[in-house]
ROMI-563205 format. One line per 4 residues: their letters; for each residue x, y, z of N, C-alpha, C. Coordinates in nm, 4 decimals. Each point is the difference from the previous one (the first is absolute). Layout:
# ROMI-563205
a> X/Y/Z/X/Y/Z/X/Y/Z; ... $
END
This chain:
# ROMI-563205
mnim> 8.5978/-1.8246/9.0051/-0.0094/0.0378/-0.1390/-0.1138/-0.0659/-0.0700; -0.0835/0.0658/-0.0809/-0.1148/-0.0656/-0.0813/0.0503/0.0128/-0.1341; -0.0143/-0.1217/-0.0635/0.0444/-0.0426/-0.1284/-0.1042/-0.0376/-0.1064; -0.0187/0.0571/-0.1052/-0.0990/-0.0480/-0.0945/0.0649/-0.0738/-0.1254 $
ylhg> -0.0441/-0.1207/0.0004/0.0697/-0.0900/-0.0956/-0.0786/-0.0088/-0.1272; 0.0520/0.0307/-0.1107/-0.0322/-0.0098/-0.1344/0.0230/-0.1023/-0.0716; -0.0729/-0.1008/-0.0209/0.0400/-0.1290/-0.0752/0.0114/0.0300/-0.1613; 0.0498/-0.1069/-0.0676/0.0360/0.0113/-0.1265/-0.1273/-0.0559/-0.0850 $
fgsk> 0.0126/0.0066/-0.1387/-0.1013/-0.0478/-0.0888/-0.0255/-0.1386/0.0049; -0.1281/-0.0409/0.0277/-0.0492/-0.1505/0.0069/0.0520/-0.0622/0.1293; 0.0013/0.0905/0.1014/0.0348/-0.0451/0.1356/-0.1078/0.0448/0.0946; 0.0167/-0.0120/0.1321/-0.1052/0.0562/0.0869/0.0798/0.0255/0.1390 $
fdpn> -0.0648/0.0887/0.0684/0.0620/0.0211/0.1429/-0.0229/-0.1078/0.0834; 0.1049/-0.0732/0.0594/-0.0323/-0.1229/0.0936/0.0781/0.0445/0.1161; -0.0798/0.0249/0.1066/0.0766/0.0480/0.1260/0.0935/-0.1091/0.0697; -0.0314/-0.1241/-0.0443/0.0973/-0.1141/0.0447/0.0780/-0.0330/-0.0808 $
stki> 0.0540/0.0683/-0.1023/0.1014/-0.0510/-0.0885/0.1380/0.0389/0.0578; 0.1038/-0.0669/-0.0376/0.1350/-0.0035/0.0508/0.0515/0.1556/-0.0184; -0.0296/0.0645/-0.1230/0.0296/0.1245/-0.0155/-0.0519/0.1108/0.1060; -0.1338/-0.0249/0.0121/-0.0658/0.0878/0.0995/0.0428/-0.0158/0.1373 $
lqls> 0.0147/-0.1089/0.0396/0.0511/-0.0430/0.1385/0.1343/0.0446/0.0180; 0.1064/0.0039/-0.0937/0.1222/0.0477/-0.0038/-0.0217/0.1696/0.0217; -0.0736/0.0625/-0.0874/-0.0074/0.1366/-0.0005/-0.0722/0.0474/0.1462; -0.0661/-0.1012/0.0701/-0.0563/0.0427/0.1443/0.1019/0.0527/0.0719 $
elgd> 0.1260/-0.0571/-0.0081/0.0977/0.0407/0.0852/0.0219/0.1611/-0.0004; -0.0505/0.0609/-0.1059/0.0070/0.1492/0.0037/-0.1119/0.0629/0.0618; -0.1101/-0.0655/0.0370/-0.1244/0.0500/0.0401/-0.1139/-0.0839/-0.0658; -0.1312/0.0760/0.0367/-0.1219/-0.0701/-0.0542/-0.0183/0.0124/-0.1492 $
vdgf> -0.0291/-0.1091/-0.0612/-0.0068/-0.0153/-0.1589/-0.1392/-0.0230/-0.0244; -0.0595/0.0985/-0.0860/-0.1408/0.0041/-0.0551/0.0099/-0.0098/-0.1503; -0.0977/-0.0422/-0.0725/-0.0093/-0.0088/-0.1292/-0.1600/-0.0054/-0.0470; -0.0151/-0.0040/-0.1337/-0.1369/-0.0011/-0.0563/0.0298/-0.0859/-0.1269 $
eidy> -0.1233/-0.0328/-0.0787/0.0104/-0.0498/-0.1354/0.0159/0.0930/-0.0868; 0.0788/-0.0211/-0.0941/0.0286/0.1049/-0.1100/-0.0286/-0.0879/-0.1399; -0.1042/0.0557/-0.0861/-0.0235/-0.0463/-0.1255/0.0642/0.0800/-0.0962; 0.1230/-0.0422/-0.0454/0.0666/0.0751/-0.1046/-0.0685/0.0078/-0.1573 $
tlge> -0.0937/-0.0972/0.0015/-0.0509/0.0061/-0.1412/-0.1178/0.1015/-0.0168; -0.0087/0.0810/0.0953/-0.0830/0.1149/-0.0011/0.0783/0.1264/-0.0691; 0.1221/-0.0244/-0.0071/0.0835/0.1231/-0.0573/0.0682/0.0965/0.1022; 0.0802/0.0754/-0.0519/0.0816/0.0935/0.0871/-0.0908/0.0870/0.0912 $
elvi> -0.0898/0.0721/-0.0687/-0.0756/0.1032/0.0621/-0.0823/-0.0664/0.1107; -0.0795/-0.0866/-0.0339/-0.0829/-0.0648/0.1222/0.0882/-0.0669/0.1012; 0.1031/-0.0602/-0.0420/0.0944/-0.0829/0.1072/0.0499/0.1378/0.0824; 0.0392/0.1027/-0.0411/0.0488/0.0982/0.0948/-0.1177/0.0682/0.0805 $
eqsv> -0.1086/0.0206/-0.0752/-0.1145/0.0602/0.0735/-0.0475/-0.0936/0.1054; -0.0294/-0.1119/-0.0134/-0.0289/-0.1099/0.0926/0.1096/-0.0033/0.1142; 0.1136/-0.0039/-0.0357/0.1086/-0.0011/0.0966/-0.0121/0.1088/0.1110; -0.0064/0.1332/-0.0597/0.0121/0.1141/0.0824/-0.1140/0.0059/0.0876 $
aqim> -0.1122/-0.0538/-0.0514/-0.1202/-0.0152/0.0849/0.0189/-0.0820/0.1191; 0.0728/-0.1286/-0.0220/0.0169/-0.0958/0.1078/0.1082/0.0480/0.0958; 0.0925/0.1004/-0.0484/0.1254/0.0427/0.0910/-0.0330/0.1193/0.0933; -0.0811/0.0934/-0.0826/-0.0165/0.1432/0.0601/-0.0480/0.0058/0.1271 $
nkdv> -0.0836/-0.0818/0.0618/-0.0478/0.0120/0.1180/0.0686/-0.0765/0.1081; 0.1385/-0.0592/-0.0350/0.0545/-0.0877/0.0927/0.1214/0.0798/0.0365; 0.0702/-0.0328/0.1104/0.1197/0.0622/0.0355/0.1086/-0.0935/-0.0599; 0.0391/0.0319/-0.1222/0.1053/-0.0883/-0.0686/0.1580/0.0623/0.0148 $
dllv> 0.0987/-0.0526/0.0528/0.1192/0.0551/0.0013/0.0914/-0.0553/-0.1217; -0.0347/-0.0868/-0.0623/0.0892/-0.0785/-0.1062/-0.0745/-0.0657/-0.0875; 0.0110/0.0129/-0.1385/-0.0652/-0.0851/-0.0871/0.1158/-0.0931/-0.0528; -0.0499/-0.1261/-0.0023/0.0966/-0.1092/-0.0613/-0.0705/-0.0693/-0.0853 $
gtsm> 0.0819/-0.0332/-0.1156/-0.0565/-0.0551/-0.1244/0.0969/-0.0976/-0.0618; -0.0769/-0.1111/-0.0739/0.0903/-0.0987/-0.0652/-0.0460/-0.0001/-0.1489; 0.0950/0.0113/-0.0929/-0.0525/-0.0059/-0.1659/-0.0763/0.0991/-0.0023; -0.1359/-0.0239/-0.0644/-0.0761/0.1098/-0.0188/-0.0391/0.0737/0.1188 $
ggwl> 0.0035/-0.0709/0.1068/-0.0313/0.0841/0.1301/0.1222/0.0927/0.0306; 0.1084/-0.0138/-0.0543/0.1216/0.0870/0.0364/-0.0236/0.1222/-0.1030; -0.0512/-0.0256/-0.1244/-0.0299/0.1075/-0.0911/-0.1149/0.0892/0.0664; -0.1110/-0.0561/0.0442/-0.0999/0.0630/0.0713/0.0579/0.0870/0.1292 $
aakl> 0.0759/-0.0629/0.0903/0.0617/0.0669/0.0991/0.0732/0.1346/-0.0291; 0.0661/-0.0268/-0.1045/0.0761/0.1357/-0.0510/-0.1116/0.0973/-0.0559; -0.0934/-0.0245/-0.0674/-0.1169/0.0771/-0.0418/-0.0569/0.0605/0.1230; -0.0626/-0.0851/0.0947/-0.0569/0.0558/0.1110/0.0939/0.0922/0.1183 $
snil> 0.1147/-0.0432/-0.0150/0.0985/0.0788/0.0798/0.0125/0.1537/-0.0481; -0.0052/0.0091/-0.1370/0.0077/0.1325/-0.0560/-0.1440/0.0746/0.0292; -0.1082/-0.0771/0.0006/-0.1373/0.0745/0.0299/-0.0188/0.0459/0.1306; 0.0239/-0.1134/0.1052/-0.0386/0.0019/0.1361/0.1228/0.0545/0.0841 $
sipf> 0.1188/0.0277/-0.0619/0.1118/0.0431/0.0992/0.0355/-0.1007/0.1077; -0.0162/-0.1313/-0.0451/0.0422/-0.1025/0.1001/0.1293/-0.0670/-0.0411; 0.0913/-0.0377/0.0660/0.1322/-0.0530/-0.0519/-0.0272/-0.1662/-0.0529; 0.0699/-0.0479/-0.1008/-0.0194/-0.1087/-0.0425/0.1016/-0.0936/-0.0114 $
tafn> -0.0118/-0.1475/0.0083/0.1002/-0.0826/-0.0301/-0.0379/-0.1004/-0.1081; 0.0689/-0.0254/-0.1028/-0.0464/-0.0956/-0.1076/0.0968/-0.1058/-0.0031; -0.0561/-0.1132/-0.0332/0.0803/-0.1307/-0.0113/-0.0152/-0.0225/-0.1501; 0.0987/-0.0140/-0.0661/-0.0088/-0.0471/-0.1682/-0.1401/0.0688/-0.0401 $
pvil> -0.0144/0.1160/-0.0084/-0.0740/0.0932/-0.0595/-0.0374/-0.0215/-0.1514; -0.0953/0.0151/-0.0537/-0.0420/0.0097/-0.1494/0.0500/0.1498/-0.0283; 0.0578/0.0059/-0.1066/0.0435/0.1331/-0.0495/-0.1060/0.0746/-0.0982; -0.0346/-0.0829/-0.1200/-0.0774/0.0342/-0.0914/-0.1106/-0.1123/0.0000 $
psdt> -0.0966/0.0115/0.0741/-0.1107/-0.0942/-0.0113/-0.0599/-0.0235/-0.1368; 0.0077/0.0968/-0.0882/-0.0724/-0.0199/-0.1458/0.0941/-0.1139/-0.0755; 0.1123/-0.0107/0.0434/0.0953/-0.1105/-0.0463/-0.0228/-0.1236/0.0723; 0.0353/0.0161/0.1231/-0.0152/-0.1365/0.0881/-0.1208/-0.0626/-0.0198 $
lqky> -0.1121/0.0472/0.0011/-0.1377/-0.0536/0.0110/-0.0497/-0.0527/-0.1366; 0.0847/0.0238/-0.0994/-0.0387/-0.0615/-0.1565/-0.0351/-0.1453/0.0066; 0.0883/-0.0763/0.0758/-0.0366/-0.1554/-0.0146/-0.1179/-0.0417/0.0590; -0.0475/0.0919/0.0930/-0.1256/-0.0441/0.0773/-0.1293/0.0506/-0.0629 $
igeh> 0.0103/0.0674/-0.1364/-0.1107/0.0343/-0.0697/-0.0855/-0.1182/-0.0228; -0.1327/0.0170/0.0056/-0.0953/-0.1129/-0.0268/-0.0529/-0.0739/0.1214; -0.0665/-0.1055/-0.0271/-0.0609/-0.0708/0.1254/0.1000/-0.0966/0.0615; 0.0249/0.0071/0.0983/0.0738/-0.0762/0.0880/-0.0311/-0.0204/0.1538 $
tdfc> 0.0529/-0.0994/0.0580/-0.0168/-0.0166/0.1688/0.1311/0.0542/0.0609; -0.0285/0.0696/0.0946/0.1047/0.0649/0.0732/0.0794/-0.1099/0.0882; 0.0928/0.0548/0.0863/0.0900/-0.0953/0.0883/-0.0942/-0.0314/0.0971; -0.1131/0.0584/0.0321/-0.0780/-0.0498/0.1048/-0.1158/-0.0894/-0.0449 $
gkey> -0.0201/-0.0304/-0.1163/-0.1090/-0.0912/-0.0534/-0.1032/0.0876/-0.0591; 0.0164/0.1254/0.0211/-0.1350/0.0901/-0.0503/0.0291/0.0237/-0.1578; -0.1242/0.0006/-0.0713/-0.0056/0.0237/-0.1423/-0.0005/0.1489/-0.0267; 0.0779/0.0416/-0.1009/-0.0179/0.1571/-0.0019/0.0096/0.0202/-0.1777 $
fldd> -0.0425/0.1172/-0.0399/0.0215/0.0264/-0.1431/0.0692/0.1498/-0.0040; 0.0978/0.0041/-0.0786/0.0796/0.1227/-0.0182/0.0338/0.0321/-0.1370; -0.0542/0.1343/-0.0320/0.0015/0.0249/-0.1500/0.1310/0.1031/-0.0207; 0.0400/-0.0006/-0.1416/0.1194/0.0678/-0.0262/-0.0248/0.1731/0.0380 $
htvn> -0.1331/0.0329/-0.0333/-0.0282/0.1434/0.0231/0.0353/0.0556/0.1523; -0.0440/-0.1128/0.0890/0.0270/0.0225/0.1425/0.1449/0.0062/0.0383; 0.0746/-0.0895/-0.0484/0.1446/-0.0214/0.0052/0.0685/0.1218/-0.0429; -0.0319/0.0413/-0.1189/0.0728/0.1356/-0.0561/-0.0187/0.1198/0.0654 $
qftk> -0.0924/0.0026/0.0950/-0.0506/0.1170/0.0585/0.1097/0.0178/0.1329; 0.0564/-0.1050/0.0374/0.0955/-0.0005/0.1260/0.1340/0.0739/-0.0457; 0.0263/0.1031/0.0920/0.1204/0.0887/-0.0300/0.1129/-0.0536/0.0780; 0.1234/0.0477/-0.0272/0.1072/-0.0281/0.0783/0.0177/0.0141/0.1456 $
isds> 0.0885/-0.0719/0.0759/-0.0061/0.0268/0.1501/0.0474/0.1376/0.0266; -0.0581/0.0584/0.0996/0.0293/0.1488/0.0558/0.1364/0.0057/0.0144; 0.0597/0.1283/-0.0411/0.1396/0.0159/0.0187/0.0262/0.1172/0.1206; -0.1284/0.0240/0.0709/0.0293/0.0901/0.1157/-0.0812/-0.0710/0.1192 $
gygl> 0.0269/0.0660/0.1081/-0.0555/-0.0726/0.1257/0.1277/-0.0330/0.0727; -0.0126/-0.0629/0.1226/0.0886/-0.0288/0.0873/-0.0109/-0.1474/0.0068; 0.1130/-0.0680/-0.0747/-0.0023/-0.1491/-0.0139/0.1181/-0.0641/0.0200; 0.0000/-0.1185/0.0305/0.1067/-0.1096/0.0201/-0.0383/-0.1289/-0.0975 $
vfld> 0.0841/-0.0200/-0.0728/-0.0131/-0.1058/-0.0889/0.0981/-0.1278/0.0135; -0.0562/-0.1344/0.0189/0.0794/-0.1200/0.0015/-0.0516/-0.0828/-0.1225; 0.1350/-0.0398/-0.0379/-0.0008/-0.0986/-0.1340/0.0664/-0.1263/0.0265; -0.0766/-0.1073/-0.0312/0.0662/-0.1392/-0.0078/0.0592/-0.0212/-0.1455 $
egde> 0.1310/-0.0102/-0.0141/0.0831/-0.0114/-0.1379/-0.0685/-0.1419/-0.0720; -0.0475/-0.0706/0.0812/-0.0571/-0.1259/-0.0536/-0.1551/0.0122/-0.0444; -0.0498/0.1174/-0.0146/-0.1387/0.0060/-0.0371/-0.0003/-0.0462/-0.1421; -0.0997/-0.0924/-0.0248/-0.0190/-0.0703/-0.1205/-0.1088/0.0813/-0.0848 $
lids> -0.0633/0.0976/0.0607/-0.1072/0.0683/-0.0708/0.0461/0.1439/-0.0585; 0.0759/0.0680/0.0818/0.0531/0.1232/-0.0176/0.1428/0.0036/-0.0043; 0.0751/0.0722/-0.0990/0.1390/0.0218/0.0089/0.0419/0.0950/0.0981; 0.0539/-0.0708/0.0990/0.0514/0.0865/0.1243/0.0967/0.0996/-0.0573 $
svsk> 0.0973/-0.0265/-0.0896/0.0947/0.1090/-0.0436/-0.0633/0.1212/-0.0537; -0.1128/-0.0308/-0.0825/-0.0692/0.1254/-0.0596/-0.0732/0.0779/0.1098; -0.0515/-0.0714/0.1073/-0.0646/0.0525/0.1098/0.1019/0.0931/0.0610; 0.0960/-0.0653/0.0515/0.1064/0.0813/0.0637/0.0428/0.1295/-0.0589 $
ktle> 0.0422/0.0002/-0.1336/0.0273/0.0972/-0.0744/-0.1021/0.1020/-0.0200; -0.1297/-0.0323/-0.0122/-0.1007/0.0860/0.0058/-0.0324/0.0746/0.1214; -0.0113/-0.0820/0.1056/-0.0342/0.0551/0.1441/0.1152/0.0673/0.0699; 0.1070/-0.0266/-0.0352/0.1118/0.0547/0.0994/0.0119/0.1498/-0.0247 $
qyyr> -0.0660/0.0486/-0.1101/0.0039/0.1314/-0.0204/-0.0776/0.0815/0.1084; -0.0975/-0.0735/0.0449/-0.1183/0.0802/0.0691/-0.0023/-0.0600/0.1480; 0.0366/-0.1225/0.0242/-0.0100/-0.0697/0.1335/0.1254/-0.0668/0.0476; 0.0177/-0.0126/0.1233/0.0858/-0.1207/0.0413/-0.0292/-0.1404/-0.0256 $
visy> 0.1120/-0.0612/-0.0854/-0.0487/-0.1362/-0.0493/0.1009/-0.1031/0.0571; -0.0472/-0.1087/0.0491/0.1098/-0.1079/0.0420/-0.0591/-0.1214/-0.0473; 0.1157/-0.0640/-0.0624/-0.0132/-0.1225/-0.0701/0.0503/-0.1156/0.0827; -0.0502/-0.1215/-0.0065/0.0271/-0.1203/0.0511/0.0303/-0.0999/-0.0975 $
tggc> 0.1138/-0.0706/0.0115/0.0486/-0.1073/-0.0901/-0.1054/-0.1195/0.0118; -0.0438/-0.0537/-0.1012/-0.1076/-0.1151/0.0049/-0.1352/0.0567/0.0154; -0.0618/-0.0861/0.0668/-0.1402/0.0351/0.0309/-0.0932/-0.0314/-0.1292; -0.1092/0.0602/0.0083/-0.0997/-0.0197/-0.0974/-0.1117/0.1067/-0.0050 $
hrfe> -0.0945/0.0124/-0.0933/-0.1088/0.1125/-0.0033/-0.0756/0.0169/0.1232; -0.0373/-0.1198/0.0749/-0.0725/0.0376/0.1084/0.0876/0.0654/0.1184; 0.1263/-0.0032/-0.0127/0.0814/0.0869/0.0833/0.0384/-0.0846/0.1387; 0.1287/-0.0418/0.0098/0.0300/-0.1110/0.1056/0.0953/0.0691/0.1134 $
hipe> 0.0018/0.1334/-0.0178/0.1081/0.0607/0.0945/-0.0523/0.1005/0.1169; -0.1462/-0.0254/0.0354/-0.0399/0.0899/0.0868/0.0541/0.0043/0.1356; 0.0436/-0.1420/0.0641/0.0682/0.0204/0.1300/0.1261/0.0913/-0.0047; 0.0857/-0.0008/-0.1151/0.1059/0.0799/-0.0171/-0.0395/0.1581/-0.0131 $
sisi> -0.1216/0.0195/-0.0298/-0.0295/0.1472/-0.0423/-0.0629/0.0697/0.1141; -0.0312/-0.0743/0.1268/-0.0764/0.0532/0.0914/0.0840/0.1213/0.0538; 0.1262/-0.0237/0.0482/0.0732/0.1097/0.0565/0.0279/0.1218/-0.0946; -0.0046/-0.0388/-0.1255/0.0247/0.1036/-0.1002/-0.1288/0.0967/-0.0164 $
iekf> -0.1205/-0.0737/0.0039/-0.1132/0.1045/-0.0096/-0.0188/0.0568/0.1473; 0.0428/-0.0584/0.1223/-0.0116/0.0845/0.1135/0.0690/0.1257/-0.0173; 0.1515/-0.0234/-0.0434/0.0779/0.1132/-0.0092/-0.0606/0.1072/-0.1025; -0.0468/-0.0398/-0.1089/-0.0691/0.0861/-0.1078/-0.1059/0.0682/0.0701 $
ln> -0.0551/-0.0415/0.0808/-0.1258/0.0761/0.0756/0.0594/0.1029/0.1111; 0.1050/-0.0314/0.0484/0.0501/0.0746/0.1170/0.0850/0.1223/-0.0645 $
END
């Protein structure tokens, strides 16, 4: 199986990260750098260009990457799995407006116009959503209530925004794909 991993805002694709190594139990995991400061239209356009000529069986994303996985699933007809996805980026990204340094030490600028262009997560496509109830950035109860209308949603007690339950999720993802 070929998996395309979509990282979150202010992060990067690291093939040696624990999360990627855990996902490797499902198959080959690939990824690319995503600059969310470019806005929704360019992020989607560039992501489609990265994925179109590859044989991708599953999109997997965390946080903003989960939002993006749902959007791309709808466009490319590829199933997705989202870990603690952002539901409404125009709200979630508000605190990152301005000049900052991301989680990887890279400086960025994000303006309110760009943030306000982001639309809500896709409510169509074929997806599986996992939530950590201990997510300190996104209210998992709101995510669950919003997303369970459209997707299968599985919640774990505890955890955090980075999502700590990938090992427990592997067999569920395998069943979802079969």
